[in-house]
N, C-alpha and C positions, 0 to 999 in steps of 0.2 A: 048251177050244176055242180056236183061234187067231183073233184079231180082225184084220182087214185094214183098216189106216188109209188114209185119203186122202193122197196125196203132199203133203208140205209145200212142195216146189218153191221152196226160198229162194233167190233170186238171190245171186250172190256179194257184191253190195253190201250186202245185207241182213246177210249173216252177218259181213263186215268191220266194219260199224258197230256191229253187236251186241257184237262182241268188243271194240272200242274203248271202247264205253260201259261194258262190264264193268270195265275198267282204272280209267277215270276217276270211275266213280261210286264205286268202292271208295276211291279217293284222296280224294274229296269227304267221304265218310262219315267216314273215319277223321280227316281234319284238322278236320271239324266237330265231332267229339268232343273234339278238343284245344282248340278254340275254347270249346265249352261248359263245359270245366273251369275257365275263367278266371272265371267267375261262375256257380256251379252253382245257381242259383235262377232260376225262371220265374215271370212275373207276368202279369196281364191289365191292369196300370195303368203308367204311366210314372213313378210315384213310387218304385217299387223298395223300399218298405219290407219288410224280410225277413219280417215277421209276415204280409204280404200274399201271399207266394209260393204259387202253387197247386201247384208241384212243386219240391221241394228234393233235389239230388243230392249233398248232403254231410252229414256228422253234426256238422259245426261249428255251434256255437250263437253268436249274436251277443250279446256282454255288454252289459248296460245301464248299467254304472257305470264303464267304462274305454273309452279310445279303441280302437277295432277298425276297421281299414281294409279296403278291398275286396282289397288284396293279401294281407292274413291270411286272407281267405275263399277264396282261390284254391286249387284242388286239383291235384295232379299226376295224370296219367293214364297208365296203363302203355302202353309202346310196342306191346304186344301188340294193343291196341285203337286207339290214337291214332296220328296222324302229326304230328310225329315221336315223341311221348311225353314223359313227365316234365313239367317246367315250362318249356314253350317256345311260349308263345302267339304270339310274333312269327313263328317259322318255321311254326306251324301255319296262320297266316293266309296267309303266302306260298304254302304248298302249296295252300290252298283256293282262292285266287284264280287261281293258275296252272291248277289242274285245271279250274276252271269255264270258263275260256277255250276249253279244248280239248273240253271236254263240251258246250258250247254249239256250237261248230264242227261237231262230229260230229253233233250233233242237227239242225243246219240242213241238213247234207248228207243225212241220212237223211229228213228231211220233203220236201226239194225231189225227191229221186229217188222218194219214195213217190208222190207226185203226177205226176211227169213219166212214169213207167212204168206208171201204172194200178194199182200195187200197193196203193192206199189203199182200193180197193174191198172187199178181204178183211179190212182192218183197222177201217175206220170203219163202225159200225153205220148202216144206211140205213132201218130201221123200228123203231118202239117195240116191235115183238113180240119183239125181243131180250131185253127185260127179263123177261117170264114164262119164256122160253126159258132164260135164265141162271139164273134161280131154280131151274127144274127141273134143270138140271145140277148146280148146287150140292147139291141134295138127293141126286142120284145119288152125287157124291163123298162126301157125308157118311155114306152108307150103305156106304162102302168098296167102291163098284163103279165101273167105268169106263164112260163113256157110249158108245153105238155109234159105229162108224166113220162113219156117215152124218152125224153131228154135227160133224164136223171138215172145215172148209172154207177154210184147213187148220186154223183154230182152232175149238174148240166155242164156243158162244155165251157162256159164262162167261169164257173166255180172251179172246175178242174184246172183250168189254165192258172187261175189266180192263186189257188191253194199250193199247186206245184211250183209256182214262181216264189211265193213267200217262204216255202219250206227250203227249196234248193237254190235259190238266188238271192233273195232279200235277206235272210237271216244269215247266211255265210258272209254276204257283203258288209253286213253290220259287224260281224266279227273281224273281218279283215281290215276295215277302216278304223275300227277301235284298236287294233294292235299297231296300226301305223302312227297312233298318237302316243305311243310309249317312247319315251327318250331312250330307254336302254335298247330297244329294237332299231330305233333310228340311227343310234350311234354305231350299233354293231352292223346293221345292214341298210346303209343310206340308200342303196339302190331300191329296196323295197318301198320306201316312202315315195320315192320318185315315180312309182308306178301309178300313184294316185294324184300326182301334181304336187306333192309336198305335204307337209304336216297340216297346214290350214286348209288345203283342198280336201284332205282326208277327213278333217273335223267337219267341213261343211257337207261332205257326202254323208258323213255318219248322222248329222242333224236331219238332213233330207230323208235319210232311210228311216229315221224315227217318225217323221211326218208321214210317210208312206205306211209305216206300221199302224199309226193311229187311225189314218183313213181306211186302211184295210179292215181294222177292228170295227170301226163304225158301220161300214157297209155290210161286213160279215154279220154283225149283230142285227142290223135292220133286215137283212134277208131272212135270218132265222125266225124273226118275229113275224114277218109279212108272209113268207112262202110256207103256207100250210103249217102254221105254228104248232098245232097239237101233235102231229106226226114228228116234227123236228125234236119236240121236248121228249116224248116217249122213247125215240130212238136213241137221243143223245144221252139220255140218263139211265134208261132201263134196257137199252138194246131192241133188236128186232123181235117182234112177236108179242110185245106187251101191248095191251090195250087200256091199261090203267093211267089215264092221262092226270087224274087227281094226285095220285102218288108220285108221278114223275114230276109234276110242277111243284109239288111241296118239297121234294127233294132238291130240285133245282134251285128254288128260293133259298132253302136253308145253306146249300152250297155257295150261292153267291153272297148271302150274308156273312158267311165265314171268311170268304175273301175280303169283303169291305171291312170287316172288323179287323182282320190283319192289317190292312192298309191304315186304318186309323190307329191301331195300337202300335204300330212301328213309328209312326210320328209322334205319338204321344210319349211313348217310352223314351225314344231317342232324345227328344227335347228336354226331358225331365231328368234322364239318367245318361248323360252324355259320356262320362268316363266309362261306365259299365258297358255301354254300347260299342264304344271304341274297343274296348278289350275282347268282348265276346265275338265280334265280327272280325277283328284283327286276328284272333286266334287261329281262324281258318284261312283268312285271306293272305296275311303276311307270310307264313311258311311257303305257301304255294308260289307267290310271287318271288320270294327268294330263291326258291329252287329253280324256278323257270328262267329268271333273268338277272339275278344279282352277280353271277360270275361273268356276265358278258362285258367285254372291253370295247371301248370306243374306237372306231376306225374312221372317224369323220375327217374328210379333207376337202373342205369347201374352197372355191377359188375366190379371189378378190372381189370378182364381179358379182359374187353372191351376197356379199355383205349388205345388210338392210340399213336404209337411211333412217328408219324410225325404230326406236327401241324403247319398249315401255319400261318405266321406273316402278318399282314395287318397294313401298316404304319410304320414309322421310329420312335424310341424313341425321346423325346424331346431333342434340342441341346442348350437350353439357359444355360448361365453360373449358373444362379440360380438352375436349376435342376441338372446339372453336380455336383455341390457342394453337393447337397442333396444325391445324388446317391454315390459319393465317400466316404461319412460319414455313408453309410448304412442306410439313412433316418432317423437318429435319431433325427434331426431337423424338419423333415417333419410334418406337421399338416393338418388336414382336417377341413376345416371351414364349418359348418352348420348354414345357416343364412336365412335372408328373413322373411316370414310371420310365425314366430315361437315364442312361449313364451320365450324360453331360447336358445339363440345361443350358439353353441358348438365350441370348438377348440380342436380336438382329435388327439392324437399322435397315433403310431402304437402300443404302449403298452396299451393305452386306449382302443383300438379296440380289442387287444387280450384278454383283461380282461373281455370282454362281452361274453355272451353265444355264443360258436362256432357251426356253422353249416357246416357239410361236405356234399357234393352231388356230384355224378358222372352223368354228363350230355352231351348231344351232342351240340356242338356249330355249328350253321348254319350261314354261311356268306352269304350276299346278293349275293356275286359273284358266289356262287355255291358250294364251298368246305365245308367240314365238318370235324369235329374232336372231339373225346370223350376224356374229362379230368375229374379229380377230383378237385373241388374247395373248399377251406376252408375259411370261414370268418364269419362275424357277419350278421344275418338277418337285412335287412334295416328297417323292423318294430320296431326293438329293438332301433335303433337310433331315430325313429320317436317318440317313447315313451318318450325319454329324451328330446328332443327338444321341443315337444309340439306343433304341426301344429295349427295354427289358423284357424277358420272355413271357412275363404275365400281362403285358400291355396288349389289350385287344381292341381297344376304341380310342378315338382321337376327338377330343371335345374342342370345337372352335367357338370361342367367345368374342362377341362384336363390342364396339364402343355403343352401338345403338341399344336404345332401351325400348321396352315394350310398347310405350306410347307413341314411339315413331315407327313401329313396325306394325303394330295391329292395335290401332287406338281404341277398339271396342272392347278389349280385354281390360277392364278397369282395374281388376285384381292383379294385373302385370304391368302396370304403368311404368314402374320403376325397375322391373326385372331385366337384366341384360339379355339381349338376343344370343342365343347358342344353338348349335346343332352338331350332332354326333355322327360320325361315320366309322366303319370298322377298318381293320388294317388292310383287308383285301381291297377296299375302294381307294384307300390313301395310296397304295402302290400301283394303281391303274396307270398305263403309260401317259395318259392325257389328263391326269389329275395334277392340277399345277396351282401355285399361289401366284395370281396374276396382278402385275402392277402397270400393265398396260392394256388399253383397248383401242383397236384400230390404229396402232402404231403411234398412239399419244399416251401420256400418263393417264392413269385411270380416273375418269371424271368423279365428282364428288357424288354426283347422285347415283352412280353405279358402284360405289364402294370404296373410294380412295381412302387410304393409300393402298390397300391390299385386300384381295378378296379370293375366296376359294372358287376353283372351277373343278366339278366332277362331271364330266360330260355324259355319263350314263344315268345322271339323276335329274329330278325335277329340281327346279331353281330354287325352292326354299331350303334345299341343303347346303347351297353355295353361299356361305356367310360372308357378307360384306363388312367393311370398316373393322378389319381384323385386329383384335388386340392381344389374344393368346391362343395357344395350342397346347392342350394338356393330354397326356397319354394316361389312360386308366384301364383298370381290369373290368369295371363295371361302371354303368352310368345312373343306376337307379337311386343315387343319393344326390343327383344334380337337378336343380329345379324341381319340377314335379315328378321327375324319374321317367319320363316317357320317351327321352331320347332327342329331345329338341325343344325349342320355344313353341314352334307350330304344333308339334305333337302335344305339348302341355296344355296350350289354351286354345288351339283351333281344332284338336283331335285328329290330326293328320296320321297317317300311317308312319310306321317306324322305317319302312323302306320306300323309296320314291323312284322305282324303276318304271312306273306306268301311272 
């Protein structure tokens, strides 16, 4: 028996925003999988002890008797799943933030038009009776039957409840949990992250939301194909009143092939032209991120009881004979050189630094890979050093150079094996109240694996900006002549963003 369904009567703006959403939600999911591969463990606590992970997406085991870094734990993800695939956290993040901008814009347009045109009335439930009605509809589907045509207005109760939940609950929840993973937001508004139970709980909830989106897409697509397929395609593609199924099906296939081609092309191009991709996506993403988050200052004040017992290590200590000799003598001969565009160059020993006003702060370290840890850091505020050296007016950036070389920081970058690790921050970040040069961690001299004898702490940034094993600080007007000119080792060889607030 042929069932006559109510007309969906989708306006063209609904059809267009639906198609745009399809494109960008796919880019978000694929780039999200790339990011997840950088630290394939999920926790409900910010300590990130691998033994406490509630979900582990890797077969790797963390050894107890040897140094094992978070870089060792990273897994490569197939380009068939991830964007761009392989070992490309930096580019995956670029694609994720690029896609989320347009996903949000498309969503805003959709919601505004939804209320401006009155279309909200058929999407948003207006009576609690929809709950039992949706349950009844679910039982019909589970019995492998199709609800009667009278149930579609234009959606059946279960569809209406699901679509409203995705648009007004799940999608905003994804954005809110995503924001809770930003070190700049967490540093400026610690209370916000606590609403989700901490950074790692927010990360776990974000991942579960991704799974919910994937399941919704699968079920949604299945229902489109099962529940009166021809009517669905005609209405989704051409709108109400069209009877030309062949034309609608042809357009639908072409539209889906275009999306698939974009998915393939983004991975192909990104893997073969990584620098161009970094610049093209960063051109839009970096200024917006700087505008929204760069001026935020850290207001973190954790308690001693919040300090985590486990703290991941990222990268291996320097292996040069020069550094080994310094470490063997407890760094008594170590010196920090402050030079460049300054009135008075400095050459500071550890005793010189300890003689300066000491600042102690308990803050949360947020690694770009996804793990976190809370520790107490003690050291001298960087602005005190700036007072002594006297930056010249043209000095805009500070270049922090490490004793660590590329092969100890990122072994996969063969072309950078002997390049010194460095990172660049601007003068504004250097003067933040909680930007310090730390020589203590948890009340003790800085451990070797965490950057002894001195490391940078910039609490609104991701961890890769906080250079360990400090050798020198150079004040410069520009940084495009240093390294590959991208603003840091990770930016040069792992294609990270120039700013690290999220």
